[in-house]
VOKOLDREN-581466 format. One line per field, with one value per atom (N, C-alpha, C): residue in three letters; y, z, x. Coordinates in nm, 2 decimals. Atoms other than C-alpha are relative to their C-alpha. Layout:
<atoms>
type	ALA, ... .
y	Y, ... .
z	Z, ... .
x	X, ... .
</atoms>
This chain:
<atoms>
type	UNK, UNK, UNK, UNK, UNK, UNK, UNK, UNK, UNK, UNK, UNK, UNK, UNK, UNK, UNK, UNK, UNK, UNK, UNK, UNK, UNK, UNK, UNK, UNK, UNK, UNK, UNK, UNK, UNK, UNK, UNK, UNK, UNK, UNK, UNK, UNK, UNK, UNK, UNK, UNK, UNK, UNK, UNK, UNK, UNK, UNK, UNK, UNK, UNK, UNK, UNK, UNK, UNK, UNK, UNK, UNK, UNK, UNK, UNK, UNK, UNK, UNK, UNK, UNK, UNK, UNK, UNK, UNK, UNK, UNK, UNK, UNK, UNK, UNK, UNK, UNK, UNK, UNK, UNK, UNK, UNK, UNK, UNK, UNK, UNK, UNK, UNK, UNK, UNK, UNK, UNK, UNK, UNK, UNK, UNK, UNK, UNK, UNK, UNK, UNK, UNK, UNK, UNK, UNK, UNK, UNK, UNK, UNK, UNK, UNK, UNK, UNK, UNK, UNK, UNK, UNK, UNK, UNK, UNK, UNK, UNK, UNK, UNK, UNK, UNK, UNK, UNK, UNK, UNK, UNK, UNK, UNK, UNK, UNK, UNK, UNK, UNK, UNK, UNK, UNK, UNK, UNK, UNK, UNK, UNK, UNK, UNK, UNK, UNK, UNK, UNK, UNK, UNK, UNK, UNK, UNK, UNK, UNK, UNK, UNK, UNK, UNK, UNK, UNK, UNK, UNK, UNK, UNK, UNK, UNK, UNK, UNK, UNK, UNK, UNK, UNK, UNK, UNK, UNK, UNK, UNK, UNK, UNK, UNK, UNK, UNK, UNK, UNK, UNK, UNK, UNK, UNK, UNK, UNK, UNK, UNK, UNK, UNK, UNK, UNK, UNK, UNK, UNK, UNK, UNK, UNK, UNK, UNK, UNK, UNK, UNK, UNK, UNK, UNK, UNK, UNK, UNK, UNK, UNK, UNK, UNK, UNK, UNK, UNK, UNK, UNK, UNK, UNK, UNK, UNK, UNK, UNK, UNK, UNK, UNK, UNK, UNK, UNK, UNK, UNK, UNK, UNK, UNK, UNK, UNK, UNK, UNK, UNK, UNK, UNK, UNK, UNK, UNK, UNK, UNK, UNK, UNK, UNK, UNK, UNK, UNK, UNK, UNK, UNK, UNK, UNK, UNK, UNK, UNK, UNK, UNK, UNK, UNK, UNK, UNK, UNK, UNK, UNK, UNK, UNK, UNK, UNK, UNK, UNK, UNK, UNK, UNK, UNK, UNK, UNK, UNK, UNK, UNK, UNK, UNK, UNK, UNK, UNK, UNK, UNK, UNK, UNK, UNK, UNK, UNK, UNK, UNK, UNK, UNK, UNK, UNK, UNK, UNK, UNK, UNK, UNK, UNK, UNK, UNK, UNK, UNK, UNK, UNK, UNK, UNK, UNK, UNK, UNK, UNK, UNK, UNK, UNK, UNK, UNK, UNK, UNK, UNK, UNK, UNK, UNK, UNK, UNK, UNK, UNK, UNK, UNK, UNK, UNK, UNK, UNK, UNK, UNK, UNK, UNK, UNK, UNK, UNK, UNK, UNK, UNK, UNK, UNK, UNK, UNK, UNK, UNK, UNK, UNK, UNK, UNK, UNK, UNK, UNK, UNK, UNK, UNK, UNK, UNK, UNK, UNK, UNK, UNK, UNK, UNK, UNK, UNK, UNK, UNK, UNK, UNK, UNK, UNK, UNK, UNK, UNK, UNK, UNK, UNK, UNK, UNK, UNK, UNK, UNK, UNK, UNK, UNK, UNK, UNK, UNK, UNK, UNK, UNK, UNK, UNK, UNK, UNK, UNK, UNK, UNK, UNK, UNK, UNK, UNK, UNK, UNK, UNK, UNK, UNK, UNK, UNK, UNK, UNK, UNK, UNK, UNK, UNK, UNK, UNK, UNK, UNK, UNK, UNK, UNK, UNK, UNK, UNK, UNK, UNK, UNK, UNK, UNK, UNK, UNK, UNK, UNK, UNK, UNK, UNK, UNK, UNK, UNK, UNK, UNK, UNK, UNK, UNK, UNK, UNK, UNK, UNK, UNK, UNK, UNK, UNK, UNK, UNK, UNK, UNK, UNK, UNK, UNK, UNK, UNK, UNK, UNK, UNK, UNK, UNK, UNK, UNK, UNK, UNK, UNK, UNK, UNK, UNK, UNK, UNK, UNK, UNK, UNK, UNK, UNK, UNK, UNK, UNK, UNK, UNK, UNK, UNK, UNK, UNK, UNK, UNK, UNK, UNK, UNK, UNK, UNK, UNK, UNK, UNK, UNK, UNK, UNK, UNK, UNK, UNK, UNK, UNK, UNK, UNK, UNK, UNK, UNK, UNK, UNK, UNK, UNK, UNK, UNK, UNK, UNK, UNK, UNK, UNK, UNK, UNK, UNK, UNK, UNK, UNK, UNK, UNK, UNK, UNK, UNK, UNK, UNK, UNK, UNK, UNK, UNK, UNK, UNK, UNK, UNK, UNK, UNK, UNK, UNK, UNK, UNK, UNK, UNK, UNK, UNK, UNK, UNK, UNK, UNK, UNK, UNK, UNK, UNK, UNK, UNK, UNK, UNK, UNK, UNK, UNK, UNK, UNK, UNK, UNK, UNK, UNK, UNK, UNK, UNK, UNK, UNK, UNK, UNK, UNK, UNK, UNK, UNK, UNK, UNK, UNK, UNK, UNK, UNK, UNK, UNK, UNK, UNK, UNK, UNK, UNK, UNK, UNK, UNK, UNK, UNK, UNK, UNK, UNK, UNK, UNK, UNK, UNK, UNK, UNK, UNK, UNK, UNK, UNK, UNK, UNK, UNK, UNK, UNK, UNK, UNK, UNK, UNK, UNK, UNK, UNK, UNK, UNK, UNK, UNK, UNK, UNK, UNK, UNK, UNK, UNK, UNK, UNK, UNK, UNK, UNK, UNK, UNK, UNK, UNK, UNK, UNK, UNK, UNK, UNK, UNK, UNK, UNK, UNK, UNK, UNK, UNK, UNK, UNK, UNK, UNK .
y	0.12, 3.53, -0.01, -0.01, 3.65, -0.04, 0.04, 3.61, -0.15, 0.14, 3.25, -0.07, 0.05, 3.18, 0.02, -0.02, 3.33, -0.08, 0.07, 3.16, -0.15, 0.14, 2.82, -0.07, 0.07, 2.73, 0.00, 0.00, 2.84, -0.11, 0.10, 2.62, -0.14, 0.13, 2.32, -0.03, 0.02, 2.36, -0.03, 0.01, 2.40, -0.14, 0.13, 2.09, -0.12, 0.10, 1.88, -0.01, 0.00, 1.99, -0.05, 0.04, 1.94, -0.16, 0.14, 1.59, -0.08, 0.07, 1.50, 0.00, 0.00, 1.61, -0.11, 0.11, 1.33, -0.13, 0.12, 1.07, -0.03, 0.04, 0.88, 0.06, -0.05, 1.00, -0.09, 0.09, 0.69, 0.02, -0.02, 0.81, 0.12, -0.11, 1.09, -0.02, 0.01, 0.94, 0.02, -0.03, 0.94, 0.14, -0.15, 1.30, 0.07, -0.06, 1.38, -0.02, 0.03, 1.21, 0.08, -0.08, 1.38, 0.14, -0.14, 1.71, 0.03, -0.02, 1.66, 0.02, -0.01, 1.61, 0.13, -0.13, 1.91, 0.11, -0.10, 2.11, 0.02, -0.01, 2.02, 0.07, -0.07, 2.13, 0.15, -0.15, 2.46, 0.07, -0.07, 2.53, 0.01, -0.01, 2.45, 0.11, -0.11, 2.72, 0.13, -0.12, 2.97, -0.03, 0.03, 2.80, -0.14, 0.14, 2.45, -0.02, 0.01, 2.53, -0.01, 0.00, 2.57, -0.13, 0.13, 2.22, -0.08, 0.08, 2.05, 0.06, -0.07, 2.31, 0.00, 0.00, 2.32, -0.14, 0.14, 1.94, -0.02, 0.02, 1.95, 0.08, -0.09, 2.24, -0.05, 0.04, 2.13, -0.14, 0.14, 1.76, 0.00, 0.00, 1.84, 0.06, -0.06, 2.07, -0.10, 0.09, 1.81, -0.12, 0.11, 1.53, 0.04, -0.06, 1.75, 0.02, -0.03, 1.86, -0.13, 0.13, 1.50, -0.06, 0.06, 1.40, 0.07, -0.08, 1.69, -0.01, -0.01, 1.70, -0.13, 0.13, 1.35, -0.08, 0.08, 1.10, -0.12, 0.10, 0.83, -0.11, 0.11, 0.52, -0.02, 0.00, 0.59, -0.13, 0.12, 0.29, -0.13, 0.12, 0.05, -0.09, 0.08, -0.07, -0.02, 0.01, -0.04, 0.11, -0.11, 0.27, 0.13, -0.13, 0.61, 0.09, -0.09, 0.87, 0.09, -0.09, 1.10, -0.06, 0.07, 0.84, -0.08, 0.08, 0.68, 0.07, -0.07, 0.77, -0.05, 0.05, 0.56, -0.01, 0.00, 0.66, -0.07, 0.06, 0.47, -0.14, 0.14, 0.13, -0.09, 0.09, -0.14, -0.09, 0.07, -0.33, -0.14, 0.14, -0.65, 0.00, 0.00, -0.53, 0.01, -0.01, -0.60, 0.13, -0.12, -0.28, 0.00, -0.01, -0.17, 0.10, -0.09, 0.07, 0.14, -0.12, 0.36, -0.01, 0.02, 0.22, -0.03, 0.02, 0.13, -0.15, 0.14, -0.21, -0.02, 0.02, -0.37, 0.00, 0.00, -0.33, -0.14, 0.13, -0.61, -0.06, 0.05, -0.85, 0.02, -0.03, -0.77, -0.14, 0.13, -1.06, 0.03, -0.03, -1.05, -0.10, 0.08, -1.17, -0.06, 0.07, -1.43, 0.00, -0.01, -1.36, -0.11, 0.12, -1.67, 0.03, -0.02, -1.63, -0.13, 0.11, -1.86, -0.07, 0.06, -1.90, 0.07, -0.04, -1.87, -0.08, 0.07, -1.96, 0.01, 0.01, -2.08, -0.02, 0.01, -2.01, -0.05, 0.06, -2.24, 0.02, -0.03, -2.10, -0.06, 0.05, -2.25, -0.14, 0.15, -2.61, -0.01, 0.00, -2.66, -0.13, 0.14, -3.04, -0.02, 0.03, -3.22, 0.05, -0.05, -3.09, -0.09, 0.07, -3.18, -0.12, 0.11, -3.40, 0.05, -0.03, -3.42, -0.06, 0.06, -3.58, 0.11, -0.10, -3.37, -0.02, 0.01, -3.30, 0.01, 0.00, -3.32, 0.14, -0.14, -2.94, 0.03, -0.02, -2.94, -0.06, 0.06, -3.18, 0.08, -0.08, -2.97, 0.12, -0.12, -2.67, -0.04, 0.05, -2.87, -0.04, 0.05, -2.99, 0.12, -0.11, -2.64, 0.02, -0.01, -2.63, -0.11, 0.11, -2.97, 0.02, -0.04, -2.85, 0.09, -0.10, -2.56, -0.07, 0.06, -2.78, -0.10, 0.09, -3.04, 0.07, -0.08, -2.76, 0.03, -0.03, -2.69, -0.12, 0.13, -3.06, -0.02, 0.06, -3.21, 0.08, -0.08, -2.93, 0.06, -0.07, -2.76, -0.09, 0.07, -2.86, 0.06, -0.04, -2.84, -0.03, 0.01, -2.78, 0.04, -0.03, -2.81, 0.01, -0.02, -2.68, 0.03, -0.02, -2.70, 0.09, -0.10, -2.43, -0.01, -0.01, -2.41, 0.13, -0.11, -2.15, -0.04, 0.02, -2.13, -0.08, 0.07, -2.32, -0.14, 0.13, -2.63, 0.01, 0.00, -2.73, 0.01, -0.01, -2.66, -0.14, 0.13, -3.03, -0.06, 0.05, -3.12, 0.08, -0.07, -2.84, -0.03, 0.04, -2.94, -0.13, 0.13, -3.30, 0.02, -0.02, -3.18, 0.07, -0.07, -2.94, -0.10, 0.09, -3.22, -0.10, 0.09, -3.46, 0.06, -0.07, -3.20, 0.03, -0.02, -3.12, -0.12, 0.13, -3.49, -0.03, 0.03, -3.52, 0.08, -0.08, -3.23, -0.06, 0.05, -3.38, -0.13, 0.13, -3.73, 0.03, -0.03, -3.58, 0.06, -0.06, -3.37, -0.11, 0.11, -3.69, -0.08, 0.07, -3.87, 0.07, -0.08, -3.58, 0.01, 0.01, -3.64, 0.08, -0.07, -3.42, -0.11, 0.11, -3.64, 0.01, 0.01, -3.76, 0.05, -0.05, -3.68, 0.15, -0.15, -3.31, 0.05, -0.05, -3.29, -0.04, 0.03, -3.25, 0.01, 0.00, -3.18, 0.02, -0.01, -3.21, 0.02, -0.03, -3.04, 0.07, -0.08, -2.89, 0.10, -0.11, -2.56, 0.02, -0.02, -2.59, 0.14, -0.14, -2.25, 0.10, -0.08, -2.12, 0.12, -0.10, -1.90, 0.07, -0.06, -1.70, 0.12, -0.11, -1.44, 0.10, -0.09, -1.28, -0.02, 0.00, -1.22, -0.12, 0.12, -1.55, 0.03, -0.04, -1.36, 0.03, -0.02, -1.31, -0.12, 0.11, -1.56, 0.01, -0.02, -1.40, -0.03, 0.02, -1.41, -0.15, 0.15, -1.78, -0.07, 0.06, -1.86, 0.02, -0.03, -1.69, -0.09, 0.07, -1.88, -0.15, 0.14, -2.22, -0.01, 0.00, -2.27, -0.10, 0.08, -2.48, 0.08, -0.07, -2.33, -0.09, 0.08, -2.48, 0.09, -0.08, -2.33, -0.06, 0.05, -2.37, 0.06, -0.04, -2.36, -0.05, 0.03, -2.35, -0.02 .
z	-0.02, 3.77, -0.08, 0.08, 3.59, -0.14, 0.14, 3.26, -0.01, 0.00, 3.34, 0.00, -0.01, 3.44, -0.13, 0.12, 3.12, -0.12, 0.11, 2.89, 0.01, -0.02, 3.05, -0.06, 0.06, 2.95, -0.16, 0.14, 2.59, -0.05, 0.04, 2.57, 0.02, -0.02, 2.72, -0.11, 0.10, 2.49, -0.14, 0.13, 2.18, -0.01, 0.00, 2.28, -0.02, 0.01, 2.32, -0.14, 0.14, 1.98, -0.10, 0.10, 1.80, 0.01, -0.02, 1.95, -0.06, 0.06, 1.84, -0.15, 0.14, 1.49, -0.06, 0.05, 1.46, 0.02, -0.02, 1.56, -0.11, 0.09, 1.37, 0.05, -0.04, 1.37, 0.11, -0.10, 1.57, 0.14, -0.13, 1.85, 0.08, -0.06, 1.94, 0.15, -0.15, 2.28, 0.08, -0.07, 2.38, 0.01, 0.00, 2.27, 0.10, -0.10, 2.47, 0.14, -0.14, 2.78, 0.04, -0.03, 2.76, 0.01, 0.00, 2.68, 0.13, -0.12, 2.98, 0.12, -0.11, 3.21, 0.00, 0.01, 3.08, 0.03, -0.03, 3.09, 0.15, -0.14, 3.45, 0.07, -0.06, 3.53, -0.03, 0.03, 3.34, 0.08, -0.09, 3.53, 0.14, -0.14, 3.86, 0.02, -0.02, 3.79, 0.04, -0.03, 3.82, 0.14, -0.12, 4.08, 0.00, -0.01, 4.20, -0.07, 0.06, 4.08, -0.15, 0.14, 3.73, -0.06, 0.04, 3.71, -0.09, 0.07, 3.59, -0.14, 0.13, 3.33, -0.10, 0.09, 3.20, -0.06, 0.05, 3.17, -0.12, 0.10, 2.97, -0.13, 0.12, 2.74, -0.08, 0.07, 2.66, -0.05, 0.05, 2.64, -0.13, 0.12, 2.39, -0.12, 0.10, 2.19, -0.06, 0.04, 2.18, -0.08, 0.07, 2.07, -0.14, 0.13, 1.79, -0.09, 0.09, 1.67, -0.05, 0.04, 1.66, -0.11, 0.11, 1.45, -0.13, 0.12, 1.21, -0.07, 0.06, 1.17, 0.01, -0.01, 1.27, -0.13, 0.12, 1.02, 0.01, 0.00, 0.91, -0.11, 0.10, 0.69, -0.05, 0.04, 0.51, -0.08, 0.08, 0.27, 0.07, -0.08, 0.54, -0.06, 0.07, 0.34, 0.09, -0.08, 0.63, -0.02, 0.02, 0.49, 0.03, -0.05, 0.66, -0.12, 0.11, 0.44, -0.04, 0.04, 0.46, -0.09, 0.09, 0.28, -0.11, 0.10, 0.07, -0.13, 0.13, -0.29, -0.09, 0.07, -0.40, 0.09, -0.10, -0.17, -0.07, 0.05, -0.21, -0.06, 0.05, -0.28, 0.05, -0.04, -0.27, 0.12, -0.12, 0.06, -0.04, 0.02, 0.06, -0.11, 0.11, -0.22, 0.06, -0.04, -0.17, -0.05, 0.04, -0.17, 0.04, -0.04, -0.15, 0.11, -0.11, 0.09, -0.02, 0.03, -0.09, -0.01, 0.00, -0.06, -0.14, 0.14, -0.43, -0.03, 0.04, -0.58, -0.09, 0.08, -0.74, -0.15, 0.14, -1.12, -0.05, 0.06, -1.32, -0.08, 0.08, -1.47, -0.15, 0.14, -1.82, -0.08, 0.07, -2.05, -0.15, 0.13, -2.37, -0.10, 0.10, -2.67, -0.10, 0.09, -2.87, -0.14, 0.14, -3.24, -0.07, 0.07, -3.44, -0.15, 0.15, -3.81, -0.06, 0.05, -3.98, -0.12, 0.12, -4.30, -0.03, 0.03, -4.39, -0.10, 0.10, -4.68, 0.01, 0.00, -4.67, -0.14, 0.13, -4.99, 0.00, 0.00, -5.05, -0.14, 0.13, -5.33, -0.01, 0.00, -5.23, -0.02, 0.03, -5.31, -0.15, 0.14, -5.66, -0.07, 0.06, -5.71, -0.09, 0.11, -5.95, -0.13, 0.13, -6.30, -0.07, 0.07, -6.49, 0.08, -0.08, -6.20, 0.12, -0.13, -5.89, 0.12, -0.11, -5.68, 0.08, -0.09, -5.38, 0.01, -0.03, -5.34, 0.15, -0.15, -5.00, 0.05, -0.04, -4.99, 0.02, -0.01, -5.06, 0.14, -0.12, -4.77, 0.13, -0.11, -4.53, 0.02, -0.01, -4.61, 0.04, -0.04, -4.57, 0.14, -0.14, -4.22, 0.08, -0.08, -4.09, -0.02, 0.03, -4.26, 0.08, -0.07, -4.11, 0.15, -0.14, -3.76, 0.02, -0.01, -3.81, -0.01, 0.03, -3.95, 0.11, -0.11, -3.67, 0.12, -0.11, -3.43, -0.03, 0.04, -3.63, 0.01, -0.01, -3.62, 0.14, 0.10, -3.57, -0.05, 0.04, -3.60, -0.13, 0.13, -3.91, -0.12, 0.13, -4.26, -0.10, 0.09, -4.51, -0.15, 0.15, -4.89, -0.07, 0.06, -5.10, -0.15, 0.15, -5.46, -0.05, 0.07, -5.69, -0.11, 0.11, -5.94, -0.08, 0.08, -6.23, -0.08, 0.09, -6.47, -0.13, 0.12, -6.83, -0.10, 0.09, -6.98, -0.02, 0.03, -7.15, -0.03, 0.04, -7.26, 0.13, -0.11, -7.04, 0.06, -0.05, -7.01, 0.08, -0.07, -6.91, 0.14, -0.13, -6.65, 0.10, -0.09, -6.51, 0.07, -0.05, -6.46, 0.10, -0.08, -6.32, 0.14, -0.12, -6.07, 0.10, -0.08, -5.94, 0.07, -0.06, -5.89, 0.11, -0.10, -5.71, 0.13, -0.12, -5.48, 0.09, -0.07, -5.39, 0.07, -0.06, -5.33, 0.13, -0.12, -5.08, 0.11, -0.10, -4.90, 0.06, -0.05, -4.88, 0.10, -0.09, -4.73, 0.13, -0.12, -4.48, 0.09, -0.08, -4.37, 0.06, -0.05, -4.33, 0.12, -0.11, -4.10, 0.12, -0.11, -3.88, -0.01, 0.02, -4.02, -0.03, 0.02, -3.99, -0.15, 0.14, -4.33, 0.00, 0.00, -4.22, -0.01, 0.00, -4.20, -0.14, 0.14, -4.58, -0.07, 0.05, -4.73, -0.16, 0.15, -5.09, -0.04, 0.06, -5.31, -0.15, 0.14, -5.65, -0.07, 0.08, -5.93, -0.08, 0.08, -6.10, -0.12, 0.12, -6.36, -0.01, 0.02, -6.51, 0.00, 0.02, -6.48, 0.10, -0.10, -6.17, 0.03, -0.03, -6.21, 0.09, -0.09, -5.95, -0.05, 0.06, -6.16, -0.15, 0.15, -6.52, -0.04, 0.05, -6.69, -0.10, 0.10, -6.94, 0.06, -0.07, -6.68, 0.08, -0.08, -6.49, 0.14, -0.13, -6.16, 0.01, 0.00, -6.25, 0.00, 0.01, -6.35, 0.13, -0.13, -6.02, 0.10, -0.10, -5.82, -0.03, 0.04, -6.02, 0.03, -0.04, -5.94, 0.15, -0.14, -5.60, 0.04, -0.06, -5.37, 0.11, -0.10, -5.16, 0.09, -0.10, -4.84, 0.07, -0.06, -4.73, 0.13, -0.13, -4.36, 0.03, -0.05, -4.26, 0.14, -0.14, -3.88, 0.04 .
x	0.08, 0.11, -0.12, 0.12, -0.20, 0.03, -0.03, -0.02, 0.01, -0.01, 0.06, -0.14, 0.14, -0.30, -0.08, 0.07, -0.42, 0.06, -0.06, -0.17, -0.01, 0.00, -0.17, -0.12, 0.11, -0.53, 0.01, -0.01, -0.46, 0.10, -0.10, -0.15, -0.05, 0.05, -0.32, -0.11, 0.11, -0.63, 0.06, -0.07, -0.40, 0.06, -0.06, -0.21, -0.10, 0.10, -0.52, -0.06, 0.06, -0.67, 0.10, -0.10, -0.34, 0.02, -0.01, -0.31, -0.12, 0.12, -0.67, 0.00, 0.00, -0.60, 0.08, -0.08, -0.35, -0.06, 0.06, -0.59, -0.11, 0.11, -0.87, -0.13, 0.13, -1.23, -0.06, 0.06, -1.32, 0.06, -0.07, -1.09, -0.07, 0.06, -1.33, -0.03, 0.03, -1.43, 0.13, -0.12, -1.06, 0.03, -0.02, -1.03, -0.09, 0.10, -1.34, 0.04, -0.04, -1.21, 0.12, -0.11, -0.87, -0.03, 0.04, -1.03, -0.08, 0.07, -1.26, 0.09, -0.09, -0.97, 0.07, -0.06, -0.79, -0.09, 0.09, -1.10, -0.03, 0.02, -1.16, 0.12, -0.12, -0.80, -0.01, 0.01, -0.86, -0.10, 0.11, -1.18, 0.05, -0.05, -1.01, 0.10, -0.09, -0.75, -0.08, 0.08, -1.03, -0.08, 0.08, -1.25, -0.04, 0.04, -1.35, -0.13, 0.13, -1.70, 0.00, -0.01, -1.58, 0.06, -0.06, -1.42, -0.09, 0.10, -1.73, -0.03, 0.03, -1.82, 0.12, -0.12, -1.46, 0.01, -0.01, -1.46, -0.10, 0.10, -1.79, 0.03, -0.03, -1.69, 0.12, -0.12, -1.34, -0.01, 0.02, -1.43, -0.08, 0.08, -1.70, 0.07, -0.08, -1.47, 0.10, -0.10, -1.20, -0.06, 0.06, -1.43, -0.05, 0.05, -1.59, 0.12, -0.11, -1.25, 0.07, -0.06, -1.12, -0.09, 0.09, -1.43, 0.02, -0.01, -1.39, 0.14, -0.13, -1.02, 0.09, -0.08, -0.91, 0.01, -0.02, -0.79, -0.10, 0.10, -1.03, 0.03, -0.02, -1.07, -0.15, 0.14, -1.40, -0.04, 0.04, -1.38, 0.04, -0.02, -1.26, 0.11, -0.10, -0.96, 0.13, -0.12, -0.71, 0.10, -0.09, -0.54, -0.07, 0.06, -0.61, -0.02, 0.04, -0.78, 0.11, -0.10, -0.48, 0.10, -0.10, -0.27, -0.07, 0.07, -0.54, -0.01, 0.01, -0.49, -0.11, 0.12, -0.79, -0.12, 0.12, -1.08, -0.12, 0.12, -1.40, 0.02, -0.02, -1.25, -0.11, 0.10, -1.52, 0.04, -0.04, -1.53, 0.05, -0.05, -1.32, 0.11, -0.10, -1.09, 0.14, -0.14, -0.72, 0.07, -0.06, -0.52, 0.15, -0.14, -0.16, 0.02, -0.03, 0.01, -0.07, 0.06, -0.15, -0.15, 0.14, -0.50, -0.06, 0.05, -0.52, 0.01, -0.01, -0.60, 0.12, -0.11, -0.30, -0.04, 0.03, -0.28, -0.03, 0.03, -0.44, 0.12, -0.11, -0.19, -0.02, 0.00, -0.10, 0.01, 0.00, -0.20, 0.04, -0.05, 0.00, -0.07, 0.07, -0.19, 0.11, -0.09, 0.00, -0.06, 0.04, -0.02, 0.05, -0.04, -0.01, -0.01, 0.00, 0.09, -0.06, 0.06, -0.15, 0.07, -0.06, 0.04, 0.14, -0.14, 0.41, 0.06, -0.07, 0.62, 0.15, -0.15, 0.98, 0.05, -0.05, 1.16, 0.15, -0.14, 1.47, 0.06, -0.06, 1.69, 0.14, -0.14, 2.03, 0.01, 0.00, 1.94, 0.00, -0.02, 2.08, -0.01, 0.00, 2.07, 0.12, -0.10, 2.30, -0.05, 0.04, 2.30, -0.10, 0.10, 1.99, -0.06, 0.04, 1.88, -0.08, 0.07, 1.66, 0.07, -0.07, 1.93, 0.07, -0.06, 2.04, 0.15, -0.14, 2.41, 0.02, -0.03, 2.58, -0.01, 0.01, 2.59, -0.15, 0.15, 2.21, -0.05, 0.05, 2.15, 0.04, -0.04, 2.35, -0.09, 0.08, 2.14, -0.14, 0.13, 1.82, -0.01, 0.01, 1.91, -0.05, 0.05, 1.85, -0.15, 0.14, 1.51, -0.08, 0.06, 1.43, -0.02, 0.00, 1.51, -0.12, 0.11, 1.27, -0.14, 0.13, 0.99, -0.04, 0.03, 1.01, -0.06, 0.06, 0.93, -0.15, 0.14, 0.61, -0.09, 0.07, 0.50, -0.06, 0.08, 0.25, -0.12, 0.12, -0.01, 0.00, -0.01, 0.12, -0.01, 0.02, 0.03, 0.10, -0.10, 0.31, -0.03, 0.02, 0.27, 0.13, -0.13, 0.58, -0.02, 0.00, 0.62, 0.13, -0.13, 0.92, -0.02, 0.01, 1.00, 0.13, -0.12, 1.25, 0.01, -0.01, 1.38, -0.06, 0.07, 1.27, 0.09, -0.08, 1.56, -0.05, 0.06, 1.42, -0.15, 0.14, 1.07, -0.09, 0.10, 0.76, -0.02, 0.03, 0.69, 0.12, -0.12, 1.05, 0.01, -0.01, 1.06, -0.11, 0.10, 0.73, 0.03, -0.04, 0.85, 0.11, -0.12, 1.18, -0.04, 0.04, 1.02, -0.08, 0.07, 0.79, 0.10, -0.10, 1.09, 0.08, -0.08, 1.29, -0.08, 0.09, 1.00, 0.00, 0.01, 0.97, 0.13, -0.13, 1.34, 0.02, -0.01, 1.33, -0.08, 0.09, 1.03, 0.06, -0.05, 1.19, 0.12, -0.12, 1.51, -0.05, 0.06, 1.31, -0.06, 0.06, 1.13, 0.11, -0.11, 1.46, 0.06, -0.06, 1.57, -0.10, 0.09, 1.26, -0.13, 0.13, 0.98, -0.10, 0.10, 0.66, -0.05, 0.06, 0.54, -0.14, 0.14, 0.19, -0.02, 0.01, 0.27, -0.01, 0.00, 0.31, -0.14, 0.14, -0.04, 0.01, -0.01, 0.08, 0.14, -0.13, 0.39, -0.02, 0.03, 0.37, 0.12, -0.10, 0.58, -0.07, 0.06, 0.50, 0.09, -0.09, 0.78, 0.05, -0.05, 0.87, -0.12, 0.12, 0.51, -0.01, 0.02, 0.56, 0.14, -0.12, 0.88, -0.01, 0.00, 0.98, 0.10, -0.10, 1.26, 0.01, -0.02, 1.37, 0.08, -0.07, 1.46, 0.11, -0.10, 1.68, 0.13, -0.13, 1.95, 0.04, -0.04, 2.16, -0.05, 0.05, 2.07, -0.15, 0.15, 1.70, -0.03, 0.03, 1.71, 0.04, -0.04, 1.89, -0.11, 0.11, 1.61, -0.12, 0.12, 1.35, 0.01, -0.02, 1.51, -0.01, 0.03, 1.36, -0.10, 0.11, 1.15, -0.06, 0.07, 0.88, -0.08, 0.07, 0.74, -0.10, 0.11, 0.41, -0.04, 0.04, 0.33, -0.14, 0.14, -0.04, -0.02, 0.01, -0.09, -0.14 .
</atoms>
């Protein structure tokens, strides 16, 4: 019997303290009240005169233990400190289940290419002419679709180029006529006329390949459309 009377207070006291450790700090009055009741019972096991002292001692211990070891919410964000991965969150901040503010939305910066040049080399025109063939028109339709998407904010500059076969003056004139032919067809396909700020010919003055070879001359015969956004 003496063993039971000795062990019972320890079991009850341990149970009270363990229960208080699972509560919040602000629950210390509850811990104190429960501890007082248990303390009174413990004191009464010895003597009725000890009931009051037992209630005071155990109640005080339980309340203090609850305050020291109990869970709390120091930053007041609604997430207990034991689960709060971001303690010290400013008052009023919206937090997730871990007590952390949600990540800021990622704003992707849109990079606008201010200047771009479309080089058209597959438009060959009729021989010694600025007249577009049906095959040329079919190729330009794709370009027109692209340029209509750029309108009306983009400014378009068109320059025609030739190879070195023929005189400089002739090639200059031919490059200008071919540039205008390309522009007029693009306008027919729906590209606003106001989008074209310049139409020029450079003749044979700006080669990009060797004019002494057939492949080089083919690369030099081209129309360039510069897009300024």
